N, C-alpha and C positions, 0 to 999 in steps of 0.2 A: 161368674166375676174375676176370680182368680185367675182365669184365662185371658183377662180385659187388661188386668194390672200387671201380670208378666210380659203381655205385649206392650205397654205403655213401658215399663221398665226396658226394656229389648228398644224400644225406639229412643229412650233417652241415651240409654250407653251408645247405641249405633252414633248418635249425633253428639254427643263428645270426645267418642273416637273422629271422627270426621274433624272436629275442630281441634285435638291434637294433632292430626294429620296435617292440616291445614298452618297449624303454628309453625308444626315443622318445617314445611314447604318452606313459609315466608322466610323462616328464621336462616334456611339455607338460599333463598332466592338472595336477601341482603347481604351475605356472606358473600355468595359468589360476586355480586354486584361490589362491594368494598375489595376483595380481593386482586377483580379484572379494572376495577379504577385507579387501584395503587400500580398494577401493574401498568397500565397503560401510562399514568404520571411518568412512573420510573422510566420506561421507554423512551417518550417523549423527551423528559428530562435529558435524556441521555446523548439521544438525536442533539439537541440545542447545544448541549456542552461540545458533543463531538465537533460538530459545523462552529463554533465559536473558537476552537483552538484550531480549526483550516482556516479561519476566517484572519486568525491573527498571523500564521504564516502566509498566506495570499499576502497579504500587505507589506511584510517582508519582502517576497518575491518580488512585487508590485513597485516596492519601494528603492531596492536596489538597482531594477532597470529603470526606472526615472533617474537613479546617479550614474547611468551607464557601466553601474558595477556588477559583476557576474556574480548571484547567487549562488554556486553551487558551494564553495567554500563554508559560507555562513550557516546552511542548515547540512553540509557535513562534521562541523564542528560540533555541531549541536547533536547530532546521533551520528555515528557514524556506519546506522546500516542505510542512508541516505544514500539513491542511485542517482536521481534528476526529477526533472519538475517537467509534470504532462499539464499539456493545454490544447482543449480543441475550441476553436472558433465558432461563435453559434449555441455552442452550448454553455454548461457552467462546471465542466470536467475544467477543472482548474488544481491540482493537485499534486505533492509529494510523491513519488515511486521508491518503495523501498527493495532493500536486497539482501534476501537470509540462505545463501545456498544451504548449508548445514541445517536449516530448521527453514524451508519456502514457504513455508505458511503461518509463521509467525506475526505476522500483521492481519493477520485474517478477522482477529477480534481484538487487534490492539492498536492504541492510539500513537500517533508520533513519538508521542513522549512514554509510551512503554507502558501506558496504562489499561486497564479494561476500557475498549470501545466495542460496541456495537456495529460501528459503521466499518472500524479497521482503516486500514491506508492503503490503496491500491500495490499490488507489489509484483516484482518478477517473478516467471516461472521456475523453478529449481530446475530444470532443462537447460537452461540459459546460462551463460556467459554475460557478461556486460557489454562482450564483445559479438554476439552471436548476430546470424545475417538472419534468425527469425529470432526476434527478441520479444516475446510474450507477457503481457501485462494483464493484471486479472484487477478486476474489483467488484464489490457488490452492487446490485440492483436492489437499492433502497427505496423502501416504498413512499419516502417523504421527498423524494424528487431528488437525491443528491448520489454523491458517488458516482456510480459508472450509470445510472437511471438514464441520462440523457443518449447515451450513447445508442439507444433504439431508435432515435429520432433517425438515425440512418439506414434504418429498413425503407426509408424514399430514397429514390434513387434521385429526384430534386433537391431534396435536401442537401446530398453528398456534393452535388452541382455546386449548389451556392457556397457550401461549406467542405473543400475538400482538403485541408489540410492538416495535420498533427502536429504539435510540437513538442520535440522531447529533450527538453536541455538536461545536458549529463555532462560528465566528465569533462571531455572533449567540446563542449559549445551547445551551440544549439542548434540540432536536428530538427529537419524537416520532412516529414513524409506527406505523399499522396494516397486519397484512400481508393481501391481499386476493389473491391469488393465487401459484401456484408452479406450475413445468412442467418440464420436457424439451425441448428444441431442440440443434439446432447449429450451425457457421457452414457457409453454403450456399455455395457456388459464384457468379461473379458472373451466368452463365445460366440458375441455379436457379431458376422462380418457384415463390418459399416467403415465407411472412412470416419477417422477418428483423428479430428483435425490435431488434437494434442499430442499426439504420437511425433507429431512435426516444429516441436517445437526446439528452440537450441539453434545449433549448426548444421545447416543440411548442404549436401554436396548437390550437385547439379540434376543426378537422378531424381535426388530426395523433392529437391525444389520443382522440378518440372510434376510428380505426381504430387505433391502438396495443390501446387496453384491447378491443374488438371480436376481435379476433385472439387477442390471452391469453384472451376466454372459449373461444374457439374449440378452443384447446390444453391449456387448463391440468387441473391433479388435480382444482384444485377453485377456485372463485369467487367470492367474496365482491361481489355486487352492489350495490358502494355508489354513488352520484350522483360522478362525478369530472368535474371542467370544465377547462378548459385554466388559470384563476387557481387551482385547487389545487395540491399540489406532490407529487411519488412519489419514490420512494426504488427503484430498481433494483439489484440484489445479485445478481453474476452468478459462476459459477464452474464447472471444468471437471467433464467427467460422461464416464463410462466408457462408457455405454451405446451407443454409436456413436461413428466417428470423429468427433474434432472435435465430439463431443459439449458441451453444457453445461446445467447446473442455473440455473433462473432464480427468483427471490423479488421478490416486486412488493407495495409499501406506500406506503399515502398516511397523509401528515402529517394528526395529528391535533392538538386542543386537549384535553389530557387534564384541563385545568381545570372544563371545562365539564361 
């Protein structure tokens, strides 16, 4: 009889312990769900706020174009870090570009208004000057499809044939670049022996330019074999890609004279 009562009590204790564990797990799940919901809510709120800011800037840029007025001075007055406006027809890439040589990644997580921003603002690489013959611009590959996300549409060479031009309006006016290549790559360690495209940002001499283009041709998804010299101007756009750890997707374009 005593053994039976002991067994019953033991089972009751086990049942109560299981209930406590289940209650604890339930509370943890509710807390985790609440935290995740709050995080996602904040994330998408910030995304919407960022895009609202960019929409206002884009509207100003479009308005000035409609008035046949140049918008550079307007944005430069609003923020002295402004370097120009980047537009790619056929995509939603239509953004200001910033330049802070003393702190190159300042706008990595800051808005045009210098407030915290998950999207950041596209910015010129610190190895470049505004007159470099290989001007490199970085932008985030955002999961909501904004910023440089649509740059990846250029992995399709047929898309590049339909929309081959990039426009960058800077202090000197509107500059047009024709896309010559696109490729996937990654950020390598210092010890890796590989083509590190980011080592060729800035001002290149003839030998460096040739080496840069030769390496690109080897890994490009497609390559327009046009003549490029150190006197030409290149525009290199870079964004994150998730095909590999520290992956990157890169588009390279050559400045052209569309009036010819």
